[in-house]
C-alpha positions in Angstrom: 44.7 101.9 47.2 41.3 102.4 46.2 38.4 103.6 48.5 34.9 103.3 47.8 32.6 106.4 48.3 31.0 104.9 51.4 34.2 104.5 53.1 35.3 108.1 52.1 31.9 109.5 53.5 32.5 107.8 56.8 36.0 109.3 57.1 34.6 112.6 56.3 31.9 112.3 59.0 34.3 111.1 61.7 36.8 114.1 60.7 34.0 116.6 61.2 32.8 115.1 64.4 36.3 115.3 65.7 36.6 118.9 64.6 33.1 119.6 66.3 34.0 118.1 69.6 37.5 119.7 69.8 35.9 123.0 69.1 33.3 122.3 71.8 35.9 121.3 74.4 38.1 124.6 73.7 35.0 126.6 74.0 34.0 125.2 77.5 37.6 125.4 78.8 37.6 129.0 77.7 34.3 129.7 79.4 34.7 132.3 82.5 34.4 130.2 85.8 31.8 131.4 88.5 33.3 133.4 91.3 33.5 131.2 94.6 30.9 131.8 97.1 32.0 132.3 100.6 29.6 132.2 103.6 30.5 134.2 106.7 28.9 133.5 109.8 27.3 136.4 111.6 29.3 138.1 114.5 28.3 137.0 118.0 26.0 139.6 119.7 28.0 141.6 122.4 26.9 140.6 125.9 26.6 143.2 128.5 29.4 143.3 131.3 28.3 141.6 134.4 27.6 144.0 137.2 29.0 143.3 140.7 26.4 142.1 143.2 26.5 144.1 146.2 27.3 141.9 149.4 25.9 141.9 152.9 26.4 144.9 155.2 27.2 144.8 158.9 25.5 147.1 161.5 25.9 147.5 165.3 22.6 147.6 167.0 22.7 148.4 170.7 20.8 150.2 173.3 17.2 149.2 174.3 17.0 146.1 172.1 16.6 142.5 173.3 20.1 141.3 172.0 22.7 144.1 171.2 25.3 142.8 168.7 26.7 143.3 165.2 24.3 141.9 162.7 24.9 141.0 159.0 22.1 141.9 156.8 21.3 141.9 153.1 21.8 145.0 151.0 18.8 147.3 151.0 17.9 146.5 154.5 16.4 149.3 156.7 16.7 150.2 160.4 13.5 148.2 161.0 15.3 145.1 159.7 18.4 145.7 162.2 15.8 146.1 165.0 14.1 142.9 164.2 17.3 141.0 163.9 18.4 142.4 167.4 15.2 140.6 168.8 13.0 143.7 168.8 12.6 146.6 171.4 12.6 146.3 175.1 9.9 147.6 177.2 12.0 150.7 178.1 12.7 151.6 174.5 11.9 155.2 173.0 10.6 154.0 169.9 9.3 157.4 168.9 13.0 158.7 167.8 13.8 155.8 165.7 13.2 156.1 162.0 12.4 152.4 161.1 12.3 153.3 157.2 16.0 154.7 157.2 18.3 152.7 154.6 21.3 150.9 156.3 24.8 151.5 155.4 27.7 149.0 156.1 29.2 149.9 159.4 26.4 151.9 160.7 25.5 151.8 164.4 21.9 152.0 165.5 21.4 153.1 169.1 17.9 152.8 170.6 17.6 155.0 173.7 15.2 154.4 176.7 12.3 156.5 177.5 14.2 157.8 180.6 16.7 159.4 178.6 16.5 163.1 178.2 19.0 165.3 176.3 18.9 169.0 175.6 20.0 167.8 172.0 18.6 165.4 169.5 19.3 161.8 170.5 22.0 160.3 168.1 20.0 157.3 167.4 22.0 156.6 164.1 25.7 157.0 163.7 27.2 156.4 160.3 30.7 154.9 160.1 33.1 157.6 161.4 36.7 158.1 160.2 39.5 159.2 162.6 38.8 162.7 163.5 41.1 165.2 165.6 40.5 168.2 167.7 42.1 171.5 166.8 45.3 170.7 169.1 45.8 167.5 167.2 44.4 165.1 169.9 42.3 162.1 168.7 38.8 162.7 169.7 36.9 159.9 167.7 38.5 156.7 167.2 38.4 154.9 163.7 35.4 152.7 165.3 33.3 155.9 165.7 33.6 155.8 169.5 33.9 158.9 171.6 37.3 159.2 173.5 36.2 160.7 176.9 39.6 161.6 177.8 39.9 164.2 174.9 36.4 164.9 173.9 35.2 168.5 174.3 32.0 169.8 175.8 30.0 169.4 172.5 31.2 166.1 171.7 30.4 164.7 175.1 26.9 166.7 174.9 26.0 164.7 171.9 26.1 161.4 173.8 22.7 160.1 174.6 21.4 161.0 178.1 24.4 163.3 178.8 23.2 166.8 178.0 25.4 170.0 178.5 25.6 170.1 182.2 26.6 166.5 182.7 29.2 167.0 179.9 30.7 169.9 181.8 30.9 167.7 185.0 33.0 165.2 182.9 35.4 168.0 181.8 35.7 169.2 185.5 36.4 165.7 186.8 38.9 165.3 184.1 40.8 168.5 185.1 40.7 167.5 188.8 41.4 163.8 188.5 43.4 163.3 185.2 42.6 160.9 182.5 40.0 158.0 182.8 41.6 154.8 182.8 38.6 152.7 182.1 35.2 153.6 180.7 33.7 152.5 184.1 35.3 155.4 185.9 32.9 157.7 184.1 30.2 156.5 186.8 32.5 158.4 189.2 31.2 161.8 187.7 28.3 163.3 189.8 25.0 162.7 187.8 26.2 159.4 186.0 24.7 156.4 187.5 24.7 152.8 186.2 21.5 153.4 184.0 23.1 156.4 182.4 26.3 154.7 181.9 24.7 151.7 180.1 23.3 154.1 177.6 26.7 155.2 176.5 29.2 152.4 177.4 29.1 151.1 173.9 29.7 154.6 172.4 32.8 155.9 174.4 36.5 154.8 174.8 39.5 156.1 176.9 41.9 155.6 174.0 45.3 154.2 174.4 46.6 154.6 177.8 49.9 156.3 177.7 
């Protein structure tokens, strides 16, 4: 078979083009591939732990206020807020001994004495929640509610009651020795020197305990 020159030249060009394309393909296939790119989202910002919201507090307001009772007040309240919740003072209230700026504590008692109440010791206007206490002989003196047990309290504990004083406290002890235990708190008015007005000032602070 005879080929002319032009035909041989075309075949040669085709061959070289094929070689070039093959070499280019091998070069591209051997080229190093770029490393994959990973996008990592930022970690969430840590949030502060929620703090417990203090709940309301309950206090007992009695004595010379319009409406003695247990009142629920928001945290951070003060004695002035408790007096206002109880309807304010009565005309007989001894306002000079009450610290209206004192912060309240849950379970606190606020006793407002009258102007006629006189004691040789400071009037216990505010009473914090009192745990169960016992005298040296193991007898309960103060109940878990903070009330003074007039059947077991000693002279100092009776003297601390508003309007009682040491002489009246001694009369209570003498009466108890002569007549035995009190069966009701109202029997305290049988003691000489304790009338209805003085009894009204302490009736919410005392107890006779559990009868045997």
